[in-house]
Backbone as JSON, one array per atom type, in Angstrom:
{
  "sequence": "XXXXXXXXXXXXXXXXXXXXXXXXXXXXXXXXXXXXXXXXXXXXXXXXXXXXXXXXXXXXXXXXXXXXXXXXXXXXXXXXXXXXXXXXXXXXXXXXXXXXXXXXXXXXXXXXXXXXXXXXXXXXXXXXXXXXXXXXXXXXXXXXXXXXXXXXXXXXXXXXXXXXXXXXXXXXXXXXXXXXXXXXXXXXXXXXXXXXXXXXXXXXXXXXXXXXXXXXXXXXXXXXXXXXXXXXXXXXXXXXXXXXXXXXXXXXXXXX",
  "N": [[1.14, -1.28, -0.12], [0.48, 2.52, -1.1], [2.09, 4.48, 0.65], [1.48, 7.78, 1.73], [1.97, 11.44, 1.67], [0.44, 14.21, 3.31], [-0.78, 17.6, 2.47], [-1.15, 21.22, 2.82], [-2.24, 23.86, 1.08], [-2.28, 27.0, 1.14], [-3.88, 29.78, -0.26], [-4.88, 32.74, -2.61], [-7.12, 34.62, -4.12], [-8.6, 36.11, -7.41], [-11.72, 36.75, -8.51], [-13.4, 36.99, -10.54], [-12.97, 35.68, -13.37], [-13.21, 33.35, -12.64], [-15.31, 30.42, -12.49], [-16.02, 30.38, -9.09], [-14.61, 28.14, -7.04], [-15.05, 25.53, -7.35], [-14.02, 22.29, -9.43], [-15.5, 22.2, -12.54], [-17.55, 20.67, -15.31], [-16.9, 22.62, -18.49], [-16.2, 24.65, -17.57], [-14.06, 27.54, -16.36], [-12.6, 27.05, -13.23], [-10.82, 27.95, -10.49], [-9.3, 25.52, -8.5], [-9.04, 23.8, -10.99], [-7.35, 24.96, -12.06], [-5.45, 25.36, -10.16], [-4.94, 22.59, -9.94], [-3.76, 21.38, -12.31], [-1.34, 22.87, -12.59], [-0.17, 21.86, -9.97], [0.04, 19.36, -10.86], [1.58, 19.04, -13.21], [3.98, 20.22, -11.84], [4.92, 18.5, -9.75], [4.33, 16.36, -11.31], [2.93, 13.92, -11.28], [-0.88, 12.83, -11.18], [-2.86, 15.38, -9.79], [-4.92, 15.97, -7.17], [-6.78, 18.31, -5.56], [-8.47, 19.5, -2.87], [-10.92, 21.27, -1.62], [-11.43, 24.33, 1.04], [-13.9, 24.66, 0.95], [-16.64, 25.53, -1.71], [-16.95, 28.35, -3.66], [-18.84, 30.88, -4.93], [-19.57, 32.01, -8.2], [-17.41, 34.81, -9.38], [-16.92, 35.37, -7.01], [-14.15, 36.28, -4.29], [-11.26, 35.28, -2.71], [-9.21, 36.12, 0.01], [-8.05, 34.54, 1.64], [-7.52, 31.25, 1.38], [-7.64, 27.99, 1.4], [-6.47, 24.4, 0.76], [-6.2, 20.91, 0.36], [-3.79, 18.42, -0.31], [-2.72, 15.18, -1.3], [0.69, 13.99, -1.77], [3.15, 11.09, -2.94], [4.97, 9.65, -0.49], [8.34, 9.28, -0.08], [12.44, 8.9, -0.73], [12.96, 11.63, -0.98], [12.25, 14.75, 0.8], [9.45, 16.98, 0.3], [10.03, 19.69, -1.39], [8.46, 22.94, -0.15], [9.1, 25.25, -0.16], [10.11, 25.92, -2.76], [8.46, 25.0, -4.24], [6.37, 26.04, -3.63], [7.41, 28.78, -5.14], [7.77, 28.2, -7.27], [5.09, 27.31, -8.58], [3.61, 29.65, -8.75], [5.02, 30.78, -10.7], [3.71, 29.87, -12.59], [1.06, 29.79, -12.51], [-2.07, 31.87, -13.0], [-2.41, 35.14, -13.05], [-4.25, 36.08, -11.18], [-4.42, 34.37, -9.22], [-3.06, 33.42, -6.4], [-0.4, 31.93, -4.99], [0.55, 31.3, -1.19], [1.75, 29.87, 1.13], [2.6, 26.22, 1.58], [2.2, 23.63, 3.72], [3.18, 20.82, 5.74], [0.57, 18.68, 6.8], [-1.31, 16.26, 8.97], [-2.11, 13.28, 8.14], [-5.27, 12.88, 8.66], [-6.11, 15.1, 8.26], [-8.5, 18.07, 7.15], [-9.18, 19.78, 4.8], [-11.64, 21.18, 4.29], [-13.38, 19.89, 6.31], [-11.72, 20.06, 8.47], [-12.36, 22.6, 9.31], [-12.64, 25.33, 11.84], [-14.09, 27.81, 11.74], [-15.23, 30.32, 9.48], [-14.13, 33.45, 7.92], [-16.1, 35.95, 6.18], [-15.98, 38.72, 4.18], [-18.11, 41.7, 2.95], [-18.01, 44.37, 0.94], [-19.3, 47.39, 0.45], [-19.59, 50.0, -2.1], [-19.95, 53.46, -1.15], [-19.81, 55.69, -2.94], [-19.33, 56.2, -6.28], [-16.15, 54.67, -7.47], [-13.32, 54.25, -9.1], [-11.01, 52.58, -8.58], [-12.48, 50.46, -7.43], [-14.02, 49.15, -9.31], [-15.21, 46.21, -9.94], [-14.28, 44.61, -7.68], [-16.23, 45.61, -5.35], [-19.58, 46.17, -4.49], [-21.54, 48.91, -5.58], [-23.51, 50.98, -3.95], [-25.17, 53.58, -3.71], [-27.24, 54.75, -2.56], [-28.99, 56.2, 0.2], [-28.64, 54.67, 3.69], [-29.62, 53.21, 6.41], [-27.41, 52.56, 8.69], [-27.1, 52.41, 11.34], [-29.51, 50.59, 11.86], [-29.0, 48.56, 10.38], [-26.97, 47.18, 11.75], [-28.15, 46.41, 13.76], [-30.37, 44.72, 13.13], [-28.39, 42.71, 12.2], [-27.21, 42.04, 14.69], [-29.11, 39.93, 15.68], [-28.54, 37.95, 13.84], [-26.47, 36.4, 15.5], [-28.12, 34.98, 17.4], [-29.57, 33.13, 16.41], [-29.92, 29.66, 14.58], [-30.83, 28.32, 12.51], [-30.7, 28.74, 9.26], [-32.25, 28.77, 6.68], [-33.78, 30.75, 5.11], [-31.53, 31.89, 4.31], [-30.38, 30.48, 2.03], [-29.73, 28.51, -1.39], [-32.81, 27.6, -2.56], [-32.8, 25.06, -3.64], [-30.31, 24.2, -3.14], [-27.88, 21.44, -2.27], [-28.05, 20.07, 0.8], [-27.19, 18.85, 3.92], [-28.12, 19.97, 6.28], [-29.56, 23.09, 7.6], [-28.31, 24.19, 9.53], [-26.4, 26.39, 11.27], [-23.67, 28.14, 13.32], [-23.63, 31.6, 13.89], [-20.68, 33.68, 14.91], [-20.24, 36.32, 15.03], [-21.29, 39.23, 13.4], [-20.97, 42.14, 11.59], [-21.04, 45.67, 11.07], [-18.85, 48.05, 9.59], [-18.02, 51.13, 9.04], [-16.13, 52.99, 6.63], [-14.81, 55.49, 5.41], [-15.56, 55.78, 2.32], [-16.51, 53.5, 1.95], [-18.32, 50.27, 3.07], [-18.35, 48.1, 5.04], [-19.06, 44.64, 5.73], [-19.16, 42.25, 8.06], [-18.63, 38.97, 8.42], [-18.68, 35.75, 10.86], [-18.6, 32.56, 11.01], [-19.2, 29.08, 11.81], [-19.66, 28.01, 10.33], [-20.87, 28.2, 6.35], [-24.07, 28.49, 4.3], [-24.9, 27.58, 0.85], [-24.81, 30.66, -1.14], [-25.26, 32.4, 1.33], [-24.02, 34.37, 3.02], [-24.24, 36.28, 0.73], [-26.75, 36.48, 0.5], [-28.23, 37.44, 3.05], [-26.77, 39.48, 3.13], [-28.04, 41.59, 1.71], [-30.54, 41.29, 2.64], [-29.82, 42.62, 4.72], [-29.58, 45.39, 3.6], [-32.1, 45.86, 2.83], [-33.41, 46.3, 5.24], [-31.63, 48.64, 5.65], [-32.55, 50.23, 3.79], [-34.78, 51.06, 5.01], [-37.07, 49.57, 3.77], [-37.54, 47.25, 5.37], [-38.27, 45.76, 8.59], [-36.92, 45.51, 11.78], [-38.01, 43.75, 13.0], [-38.78, 42.25, 10.92], [-37.14, 41.59, 10.03], [-36.35, 39.24, 11.46], [-38.41, 37.52, 11.8], [-38.1, 36.79, 8.84], [-35.84, 35.37, 9.25], [-36.98, 33.01, 10.87], [-39.01, 31.98, 9.25], [-37.85, 30.32, 7.4], [-37.79, 30.2, 4.56], [-36.31, 30.91, 1.56], [-37.62, 32.85, -0.21], [-38.86, 34.36, 1.04], [-36.66, 36.11, 2.09], [-34.12, 38.86, 1.18], [-32.72, 40.21, -1.96], [-30.16, 38.63, -3.48], [-26.55, 39.72, -3.32], [-24.66, 41.12, -5.91], [-21.6, 39.28, -6.81], [-19.05, 39.92, -6.37], [-18.86, 41.87, -4.67], [-17.8, 40.04, -2.44], [-15.73, 38.22, 0.05], [-14.13, 36.18, 0.81], [-11.88, 35.84, 3.83], [-10.79, 34.33, 5.92], [-9.54, 31.47, 7.58], [-9.59, 29.0, 10.0], [-8.47, 26.51, 12.1], [-7.47, 23.92, 13.74], [-4.52, 24.24, 15.9], [-3.31, 21.81, 16.13], [-3.41, 19.97, 13.87], [-1.44, 20.65, 12.34], [2.01, 19.77, 11.26], [5.51, 20.12, 12.09], [7.63, 22.31, 10.12]],
  "CA": [[0.1, 0.08, -0.37], [1.42, 3.37, -1.15], [2.3, 5.84, 1.92], [1.05, 9.4, 1.47], [1.88, 12.8, 2.93], [-0.7, 15.33, 3.27], [-0.46, 18.9, 2.64], [-2.15, 22.54, 2.48], [-2.11, 25.15, 0.83], [-2.91, 28.49, 0.93], [-4.17, 30.65, -1.52], [-5.82, 34.05, -2.47], [-7.46, 34.78, -5.99], [-9.46, 37.01, -7.6], [-12.79, 35.74, -8.21], [-13.77, 37.58, -11.84], [-12.37, 35.2, -14.21], [-13.63, 32.2, -12.24], [-17.03, 29.78, -12.24], [-15.97, 29.96, -8.62], [-13.47, 27.37, -6.49], [-14.86, 24.03, -7.53], [-14.26, 22.11, -10.83], [-17.1, 21.88, -13.22], [-17.29, 20.68, -16.75], [-17.16, 23.62, -19.47], [-16.14, 25.99, -17.11], [-13.11, 27.84, -15.6], [-12.38, 27.27, -11.84], [-9.27, 27.98, -9.27], [-9.55, 24.49, -8.77], [-8.56, 23.24, -11.95], [-6.09, 25.8, -12.6], [-4.23, 24.77, -9.3], [-5.02, 21.07, -9.77], [-2.94, 21.02, -13.26], [-0.39, 23.46, -11.85], [0.68, 20.83, -9.19], [0.24, 17.84, -11.48], [2.92, 19.73, -13.68], [5.48, 20.27, -11.47], [4.83, 17.26, -9.36], [4.94, 14.88, -12.37], [0.96, 12.9, -11.42], [-1.82, 13.89, -11.04], [-2.75, 15.87, -8.23], [-6.6, 16.44, -7.17], [-7.1, 19.05, -4.72], [-9.62, 19.67, -1.97], [-10.98, 23.31, -0.94], [-12.0, 24.32, 2.18], [-15.44, 24.96, 0.52], [-17.33, 26.1, -2.6], [-17.05, 29.78, -3.84], [-19.77, 31.15, -6.11], [-18.69, 32.79, -9.35], [-16.93, 35.65, -9.08], [-16.34, 35.47, -5.29], [-12.87, 36.59, -3.94], [-10.71, 34.98, -1.53], [-8.11, 36.72, 0.16], [-7.4, 33.52, 1.98], [-8.27, 30.1, 1.07], [-7.01, 26.23, 1.92], [-6.89, 23.42, 0.2], [-5.14, 19.86, 0.74], [-3.42, 17.27, -1.64], [-1.5, 13.89, -1.03], [1.91, 13.13, -2.42], [3.58, 9.7, -2.56], [5.81, 10.01, 0.17], [9.52, 8.65, -0.82], [13.37, 9.7, 0.12], [13.02, 13.26, -0.56], [11.13, 15.53, 1.49], [9.06, 17.74, -0.51], [10.49, 21.46, -1.07], [7.6, 23.59, -0.26], [9.39, 26.58, -0.78], [10.3, 26.21, -4.12], [6.94, 24.62, -5.06], [5.6, 27.91, -3.87], [7.62, 30.0, -6.02], [7.48, 27.75, -9.06], [3.49, 27.33, -8.79], [3.64, 31.51, -8.64], [5.32, 31.48, -11.96], [2.91, 29.42, -14.31], [-0.33, 30.13, -12.19], [-2.2, 32.45, -13.44], [-1.93, 36.34, -12.3], [-4.89, 36.08, -10.26], [-4.19, 33.25, -8.23], [-1.28, 33.26, -5.83], [0.07, 30.47, -3.69], [1.04, 31.77, -0.12], [2.69, 28.75, 1.45], [2.82, 25.2, 1.41], [2.92, 23.12, 4.91], [2.62, 19.85, 5.81], [-0.35, 18.61, 7.62], [-1.82, 15.36, 9.6], [-2.82, 12.67, 6.92], [-6.4, 12.79, 8.78], [-6.51, 16.7, 8.53], [-8.72, 18.35, 5.84], [-9.17, 21.5, 4.47], [-13.18, 21.69, 4.68], [-13.94, 19.32, 7.74], [-11.39, 20.39, 10.08], [-12.35, 23.88, 9.69], [-13.61, 24.95, 12.68], [-14.33, 29.04, 11.36], [-14.85, 31.24, 8.36], [-14.76, 34.83, 8.08], [-16.45, 36.43, 5.14], [-16.3, 40.44, 3.8], [-18.89, 42.21, 2.01], [-17.42, 45.38, 0.51], [-20.27, 48.06, -0.41], [-18.67, 51.11, -2.56], [-21.05, 54.24, -1.17], [-19.68, 56.19, -4.16], [-18.51, 55.65, -7.4], [-14.58, 54.68, -7.07], [-13.09, 53.21, -10.14], [-10.15, 51.9, -7.84], [-12.92, 49.17, -6.65], [-14.96, 48.6, -9.83], [-15.71, 44.48, -10.05], [-13.94, 44.72, -6.32], [-17.01, 45.85, -4.53], [-20.66, 46.64, -4.83], [-21.7, 50.09, -5.83], [-24.8, 51.67, -3.58], [-25.06, 55.01, -2.82], [-28.65, 55.14, -1.99], [-29.07, 56.41, 1.23], [-28.74, 54.02, 4.5], [-29.26, 53.39, 8.14], [-26.48, 51.59, 9.15], [-27.57, 51.66, 12.58], [-30.47, 49.58, 11.7], [-28.66, 47.7, 10.06], [-26.49, 46.5, 12.94], [-29.46, 46.48, 15.0], [-30.48, 43.54, 12.52], [-27.03, 41.9, 12.17], [-27.14, 41.6, 16.07], [-29.96, 39.24, 15.16], [-27.59, 36.83, 13.69], [-25.79, 34.85, 16.72], [-28.83, 34.28, 18.66], [-30.27, 32.36, 15.45], [-29.37, 28.49, 14.6], [-31.24, 27.74, 11.3], [-30.76, 29.85, 8.12], [-32.55, 28.25, 5.38], [-34.25, 31.51, 4.51], [-30.74, 32.72, 3.31], [-29.48, 29.72, 0.96], [-30.11, 28.38, -2.19], [-33.93, 26.59, -2.27], [-32.27, 23.65, -4.14], [-29.22, 23.29, -2.63], [-27.87, 20.32, -1.77], [-27.21, 20.61, 2.32], [-28.22, 17.85, 5.01], [-28.65, 20.79, 7.51], [-29.18, 24.47, 7.58], [-28.01, 24.46, 10.74], [-24.58, 27.43, 11.49], [-23.48, 28.93, 14.16], [-23.0, 32.73, 13.76], [-20.26, 34.23, 15.91], [-19.98, 37.91, 14.45], [-22.03, 39.89, 12.39], [-20.93, 43.38, 12.25], [-21.1, 46.46, 9.87], [-18.17, 49.19, 9.39], [-17.98, 51.9, 7.98], [-14.31, 53.26, 6.65], [-14.58, 56.54, 4.52], [-16.64, 55.75, 1.21], [-16.59, 51.94, 1.79], [-19.56, 49.94, 3.73], [-17.58, 46.52, 5.18], [-19.81, 43.74, 6.57], [-17.77, 41.17, 8.43], [-19.24, 37.73, 9.34], [-17.8, 34.86, 11.03], [-19.36, 31.34, 11.55], [-18.18, 27.89, 11.91], [-20.07, 27.03, 8.73], [-21.97, 28.75, 5.63], [-24.73, 27.83, 3.21], [-24.44, 28.61, -0.24], [-25.23, 31.89, -1.35], [-25.7, 32.68, 2.25], [-23.9, 35.92, 3.14], [-24.99, 37.39, -0.1], [-28.33, 36.75, 0.54], [-28.01, 38.16, 4.4], [-26.48, 41.37, 3.06], [-29.65, 41.79, 0.15], [-31.49, 41.32, 3.53], [-30.11, 43.71, 6.0], [-29.68, 46.25, 3.08], [-33.49, 46.59, 2.83], [-33.6, 47.12, 6.46], [-31.21, 50.32, 5.66], [-33.4, 51.41, 3.15], [-36.61, 50.89, 5.19], [-38.1, 47.98, 3.1], [-37.84, 45.79, 6.24], [-37.97, 46.38, 10.02], [-35.94, 44.48, 12.62], [-38.94, 42.4, 13.46], [-39.28, 41.64, 9.9], [-35.63, 40.62, 9.53], [-36.3, 38.22, 12.47], [-39.42, 37.06, 11.18], [-37.7, 36.14, 7.53], [-35.25, 34.15, 9.75], [-37.65, 31.9, 11.61], [-39.63, 31.45, 8.26], [-37.13, 29.32, 6.45], [-38.28, 30.13, 3.33], [-35.66, 31.59, 0.69], [-38.42, 33.23, -1.08], [-39.33, 35.54, 2.41], [-35.64, 37.06, 2.41], [-34.08, 39.76, 0.0], [-32.05, 39.91, -2.98], [-28.7, 38.14, -3.48], [-26.0, 41.11, -3.7], [-23.45, 40.82, -6.54], [-21.01, 38.27, -5.86], [-18.03, 40.91, -6.65], [-17.97, 42.66, -3.33], [-17.97, 39.03, -1.8], [-14.22, 38.06, -0.4], [-13.44, 34.84, 1.88], [-10.83, 36.31, 4.41], [-9.9, 33.89, 7.09], [-10.38, 30.22, 8.02], [-9.52, 28.7, 11.31], [-8.25, 25.07, 11.77], [-6.67, 23.61, 15.27], [-2.94, 23.88, 15.96], [-2.67, 20.12, 16.01], [-3.11, 19.26, 12.58], [0.0, 20.89, 11.52], [3.15, 19.05, 11.42], [6.83, 20.73, 11.76], [8.14, 22.03, 8.82]],
  "C": [[0.94, 1.32, 0.01], [1.57, 4.59, -0.03], [2.08, 7.38, 1.0], [1.26, 10.75, 2.3], [1.24, 13.83, 2.33], [0.0, 16.89, 3.42], [-1.43, 20.33, 2.44], [-1.88, 23.19, 2.08], [-2.63, 25.93, 0.5], [-2.97, 29.3, 0.14], [-4.98, 32.02, -1.51], [-5.86, 33.8, -4.22], [-8.39, 36.01, -6.19], [-10.83, 36.42, -8.34], [-13.4, 35.64, -9.78], [-13.95, 36.88, -12.72], [-13.03, 33.63, -14.37], [-15.24, 31.74, -12.4], [-17.24, 29.13, -10.61], [-14.41, 28.81, -8.25], [-13.22, 26.06, -7.38], [-15.0, 23.71, -8.85], [-15.19, 21.53, -11.97], [-17.06, 22.15, -15.07], [-17.75, 21.76, -17.53], [-16.96, 24.81, -18.96], [-14.64, 26.46, -16.58], [-13.16, 27.76, -14.21], [-10.87, 27.32, -11.46], [-9.07, 26.81, -9.16], [-9.04, 23.55, -9.82], [-7.49, 23.67, -12.36], [-4.96, 25.18, -11.21], [-4.0, 23.17, -9.16], [-3.89, 20.68, -11.08], [-1.73, 21.72, -13.04], [0.57, 22.43, -11.2], [0.87, 19.59, -9.89], [1.48, 18.19, -12.65], [4.1, 19.7, -13.29], [5.52, 19.11, -10.7], [4.95, 16.23, -10.3], [3.92, 13.54, -12.29], [0.4, 13.8, -11.11], [-2.23, 13.92, -9.7], [-4.46, 16.01, -8.17], [-6.45, 17.03, -5.9], [-8.28, 19.14, -4.0], [-9.43, 20.66, -1.36], [-11.69, 22.84, 0.39], [-13.7, 24.5, 1.92], [-15.71, 25.2, -1.05], [-17.3, 27.78, -2.7], [-17.73, 29.96, -4.69], [-18.69, 31.63, -6.91], [-18.4, 33.76, -9.39], [-16.87, 35.92, -7.78], [-14.89, 35.6, -5.19], [-12.39, 35.53, -3.35], [-9.0, 35.75, -0.97], [-7.41, 35.44, 1.3], [-7.83, 32.29, 1.65], [-7.57, 28.8, 1.46], [-7.85, 25.53, 1.29], [-5.82, 21.91, 0.23], [-5.13, 19.11, -0.2], [-2.62, 16.34, -0.84], [-0.55, 13.91, -1.98], [2.23, 11.94, -1.88], [4.8, 10.07, -1.53], [7.3, 8.93, -0.24], [10.8, 9.41, -0.02], [13.19, 11.18, 0.29], [11.81, 14.25, -0.1], [10.9, 16.63, 0.5], [9.43, 19.15, 0.17], [9.55, 22.47, -0.97], [7.69, 24.99, -0.54], [9.35, 27.14, -1.91], [9.01, 25.79, -4.68], [6.08, 25.81, -5.13], [5.85, 28.6, -4.79], [7.7, 29.58, -7.42], [5.52, 27.84, -9.88], [3.15, 29.22, -8.97], [3.95, 31.73, -9.91], [4.49, 30.87, -13.28], [1.1, 29.15, -14.0], [-0.85, 31.59, -12.79], [-2.1, 34.08, -12.8], [-3.0, 36.53, -11.15], [-5.16, 35.63, -9.34], [-2.76, 33.3, -7.74], [-0.9, 32.35, -4.79], [1.13, 31.34, -2.26], [2.31, 31.26, 0.47], [2.16, 27.47, 1.41], [2.71, 24.73, 2.99], [2.04, 21.83, 5.11], [1.73, 19.47, 7.25], [-0.57, 16.99, 8.35], [-2.36, 14.45, 8.55], [-4.42, 12.51, 7.41], [-7.02, 14.69, 8.71], [-7.39, 17.11, 6.65], [-9.18, 19.45, 5.86], [-10.85, 22.02, 4.37], [-13.55, 20.79, 5.88], [-13.5, 19.68, 8.69], [-11.39, 21.68, 10.41], [-13.11, 23.95, 10.47], [-14.15, 26.92, 12.94], [-14.49, 29.65, 10.3], [-15.06, 32.55, 8.42], [-15.03, 35.56, 6.61], [-16.56, 38.16, 5.41], [-16.93, 40.64, 3.28], [-18.26, 43.71, 2.05], [-18.6, 46.0, 0.08], [-19.33, 49.34, -0.74], [-19.98, 52.39, -2.29], [-21.3, 55.26, -2.16], [-19.37, 55.84, -5.44], [-17.08, 55.88, -7.25], [-14.15, 53.78, -8.05], [-11.62, 52.64, -9.53], [-10.86, 50.54, -7.29], [-14.31, 48.41, -7.56], [-14.43, 46.87, -10.1], [-15.19, 44.15, -8.81], [-15.15, 45.02, -5.2], [-18.45, 46.39, -5.18], [-21.63, 47.92, -4.79], [-23.05, 50.06, -5.37], [-24.55, 52.26, -2.98], [-26.4, 55.53, -2.69], [-28.52, 55.56, -0.35], [-29.41, 54.97, 2.66], [-28.83, 53.49, 5.74], [-28.74, 52.22, 8.35], [-26.63, 51.23, 10.58], [-28.55, 50.5, 12.79], [-30.18, 48.38, 11.47], [-27.91, 46.57, 10.64], [-27.26, 45.95, 13.41], [-29.73, 44.6, 14.33], [-29.34, 42.64, 12.4], [-26.93, 41.27, 13.51], [-28.05, 40.58, 16.2], [-29.13, 38.15, 15.0], [-27.38, 35.35, 14.47], [-26.81, 34.36, 17.48], [-29.39, 33.17, 17.34], [-29.32, 31.21, 15.3], [-29.41, 27.87, 12.83], [-31.07, 29.01, 10.26], [-30.83, 29.35, 6.64], [-33.19, 29.47, 4.72], [-33.28, 32.11, 3.7], [-29.68, 31.7, 2.36], [-30.7, 29.57, -0.27], [-31.46, 27.5, -2.18], [-33.52, 25.33, -2.72], [-31.07, 23.22, -4.03], [-28.99, 22.39, -2.27], [-26.92, 20.01, -0.51], [-28.17, 19.85, 2.81], [-28.86, 18.95, 6.25], [-28.54, 22.36, 7.33], [-28.79, 25.22, 8.51], [-26.47, 25.59, 10.81], [-24.86, 28.11, 13.04], [-22.78, 30.12, 14.11], [-22.27, 33.32, 14.85], [-20.01, 35.54, 15.77], [-20.47, 38.07, 13.11], [-21.95, 41.21, 12.38], [-20.25, 44.26, 10.96], [-20.07, 47.37, 10.29], [-17.81, 49.99, 8.74], [-16.69, 52.53, 7.8], [-14.32, 54.16, 5.28], [-15.89, 55.78, 3.54], [-17.08, 54.21, 1.09], [-17.36, 51.3, 3.09], [-18.5, 48.64, 4.08], [-18.69, 45.22, 6.34], [-18.98, 42.62, 6.64], [-18.86, 40.39, 9.2], [-18.45, 36.56, 9.75], [-18.36, 33.75, 11.41], [-18.78, 29.93, 11.49], [-18.55, 26.96, 10.75], [-21.08, 27.88, 7.6], [-22.82, 28.03, 4.59], [-24.3, 28.58, 1.87], [-25.27, 29.78, -0.35], [-25.6, 32.55, 0.28], [-25.6, 34.24, 2.53], [-24.23, 37.0, 2.29], [-26.6, 37.34, -0.08], [-28.87, 37.77, 2.26], [-27.94, 39.38, 4.18], [-27.51, 41.99, 2.19], [-30.24, 42.19, 1.65], [-31.36, 42.48, 4.12], [-30.1, 45.13, 5.38], [-31.04, 47.23, 2.82], [-34.04, 46.88, 4.21], [-33.0, 48.32, 6.06], [-32.12, 51.09, 5.0], [-34.87, 51.45, 3.67], [-37.66, 50.34, 4.65], [-38.3, 47.3, 4.57], [-37.39, 46.48, 7.51], [-36.92, 45.61, 10.65], [-36.67, 43.27, 12.86], [-38.8, 41.68, 11.86], [-38.56, 40.69, 9.51], [-36.01, 39.43, 10.35], [-37.54, 37.51, 12.12], [-39.01, 36.07, 9.73], [-36.81, 34.96, 8.07], [-35.9, 32.83, 9.65], [-38.33, 31.55, 10.38], [-39.16, 30.02, 7.46], [-37.37, 28.91, 5.68], [-37.81, 31.46, 2.48], [-36.87, 32.76, 0.25], [-39.01, 34.78, 0.07], [-38.2, 36.43, 2.39], [-35.22, 37.93, 0.96], [-33.27, 39.42, -0.95], [-30.48, 38.94, -2.73], [-27.95, 39.15, -3.96], [-25.25, 40.53, -4.47], [-22.0, 40.25, -5.62], [-19.29, 38.66, -5.94], [-17.74, 41.52, -5.6], [-17.63, 41.45, -2.1], [-16.03, 38.28, -0.92], [-14.43, 36.89, 1.25], [-11.87, 35.33, 2.81], [-10.19, 35.78, 5.57], [-10.65, 32.52, 7.28], [-9.59, 29.41, 8.72], [-9.44, 26.95, 10.96], [-7.58, 25.01, 13.01], [-5.7, 23.79, 14.92], [-2.59, 22.26, 15.61], [-2.75, 19.16, 14.83], [-2.43, 20.03, 12.15], [0.95, 20.37, 12.04], [4.1, 20.26, 11.23], [7.31, 20.24, 10.22], [9.64, 22.0, 8.57]]
}
């Protein structure tokens, strides 16, 4: 039986040109690009498994995936591999580091939490074209925060995921949900143990309805309790969404 070593690869990507992370027939994805580059450099087929799927157009400042390599007498030179990967990958994908992990470590299932940011540009800014959602209508940020404060008190987020999403449970533990005003930019930060498909974009769209005065705080709470996607607001554009952090227990990482 062949013995293999497992590694985590940490990367970032601009999602505009990709149909998300996960490989799909007839589309261009980040996973396909990374699998191909690793296979070329390691001279055997490599299949990565990511921390989760991202929707088309979504960005990641931090993303993790794991892959296995056959163990032999030579230790994998991770520093050199990072350098070589960055030379052959497209300019909108960057490898930060590659680290050895335990064989049972899993990029998706070992994660303890994830954090997303959603960026809203309050006035037209050419430097954020394609990188944030332009929303220049007046918003009541205080009301939006009051509604966001409800999220950590709830556990079922079926109202904020695609109705046909293939998931066994809609239960999530939201740890933090906070709005930040930073000059021309409005940033929503949310941390949870797991996220459903389209969840953050649907939450932001519904919170914006609160900020526009279309929805009350009580109405927002009732939408969550309804567990019905048709009751919630629209999904805001993918271009403003960023995965910015993934947490893992220290014990899964091995000495480099």
